[in-house]
C-alpha positions as CSV (number, residue, x, y, z in Angstrom):
1,M,-9.8,31.2,-17.2
2,E,-6.7,32.2,-19.0
3,T,-4.1,29.6,-19.9
4,S,-1.3,31.6,-18.3
5,Y,-3.3,31.6,-15.0
6,L,-3.8,27.8,-15.1
7,V,-0.1,27.2,-15.9
8,G,0.9,29.5,-13.1
9,A,-1.4,27.8,-10.6
10,I,-0.1,24.4,-11.6
11,L,3.5,25.6,-11.4
12,V,3.0,27.1,-7.9
13,A,1.2,24.0,-6.7
14,S,4.0,21.7,-8.1
15,I,6.7,23.8,-6.5
16,M,5.0,23.9,-3.1
17,T,4.3,20.1,-3.2
18,Y,7.9,19.4,-4.1
19,F,9.1,21.8,-1.3
20,T,6.9,20.1,1.3
21,R,8.3,16.7,0.3
22,I,11.9,17.7,0.3
23,M,11.8,19.9,3.5
24,P,12.3,17.1,6.0
25,F,15.4,15.9,4.2
26,I,16.8,19.5,4.3
27,F,16.0,20.2,7.9
28,F,16.8,16.8,9.4
29,R,19.7,15.5,7.3
30,K,22.2,15.5,10.1
31,K,20.0,14.2,12.8
32,E,19.7,10.5,13.6
33,P,16.1,9.3,13.5
34,S,14.5,8.5,16.8
35,A,13.8,5.0,17.9
36,V,10.1,5.5,17.1
37,I,10.8,6.5,13.5
38,K,13.1,3.5,13.1
39,Y,10.5,1.2,14.5
40,I,7.8,2.6,12.2
41,E,10.2,2.4,9.2
42,W,11.1,-1.2,9.9
43,N,7.5,-2.4,10.5
44,M,5.5,-0.3,8.1
45,P,5.2,-3.0,5.3
46,V,3.9,-5.5,7.8
47,M,1.5,-2.9,9.3
48,I,0.2,-2.1,5.8
49,M,-0.3,-5.8,5.1
50,V,-2.3,-6.3,8.3
51,I,-4.5,-3.4,7.4
52,L,-5.1,-5.0,3.9
53,V,-6.0,-8.3,5.5
54,F,-8.6,-6.7,7.7
55,Y,-9.9,-4.7,4.7
56,A,-10.1,-7.9,2.6
57,L,-12.1,-9.7,5.2
58,K,-14.5,-7.0,6.3
59,D,-17.2,-7.8,3.7
60,V,-16.8,-11.5,3.2
61,S,-19.9,-13.6,3.2
62,W,-18.7,-16.7,4.9
63,E,-22.0,-18.6,4.4
64,L,-22.4,-17.9,0.7
65,Y,-20.4,-19.2,-2.3
66,P,-17.4,-18.9,-2.6
67,Y,-17.2,-18.8,1.2
68,G,-14.3,-16.4,1.4
69,I,-11.9,-18.8,-0.4
70,P,-10.4,-16.2,-2.8
71,E,-9.7,-13.9,0.2
72,L,-8.1,-16.6,2.2
73,I,-6.0,-17.8,-0.7
74,G,-4.8,-14.2,-1.4
75,I,-3.9,-13.7,2.3
76,V,-2.0,-17.0,2.5
77,V,-0.1,-16.3,-0.8
78,A,0.8,-12.8,0.4
79,G,2.0,-14.1,3.7
80,L,4.1,-16.9,2.2
81,L,5.6,-14.5,-0.4
82,H,6.5,-12.0,2.3
83,I,8.1,-14.6,4.5
84,K,10.1,-16.0,1.6
85,Y,11.2,-12.9,-0.2
86,K,10.7,-10.1,2.4
87,N,9.4,-7.8,-0.4
88,A,6.2,-6.1,0.5
89,L,5.5,-4.8,-3.0
90,L,5.9,-8.2,-4.5
91,S,3.7,-9.8,-1.9
92,I,0.9,-7.3,-2.2
93,F,1.0,-7.1,-6.0
94,V,1.0,-10.9,-6.6
95,A,-1.6,-11.6,-4.0
96,T,-3.9,-8.9,-5.3
97,L,-3.4,-10.1,-8.8
98,L,-4.2,-13.7,-7.8
99,Y,-7.3,-12.6,-5.8
100,M,-8.6,-10.6,-8.8
101,V,-8.1,-13.5,-11.1
102,L,-9.9,-15.8,-8.7
103,V,-12.8,-13.5,-8.2
104,Q,-13.2,-12.4,-11.8
105,K,-12.4,-15.6,-13.8
106,I,-12.4,-18.7,-11.7
107,M,-15.0,-18.4,-8.9
108,V,-17.8,-16.6,-10.6
């Protein structure tokens, strides 16, 4: 393929992606969000964390070493950080980092 074709395709895809992301802000800038949207916006971090908890626990072997201890520690740390700081990104990042350290370095 020619370089100009690839550059053009990337440019068109970039513009269309940007347009689809900015379109709701253009069309709905003067409207007040509905109660459902406000509810989702307010509770989305907690919803994501609940999904991550279920995902973390789906393949745990409770009867084999390390008995799910790294997962439980990660969940407790994420919960405590979220309760204290109310920052989902901090909670998820720190708990994931701790979990990975526990699994890879400490409980091998």
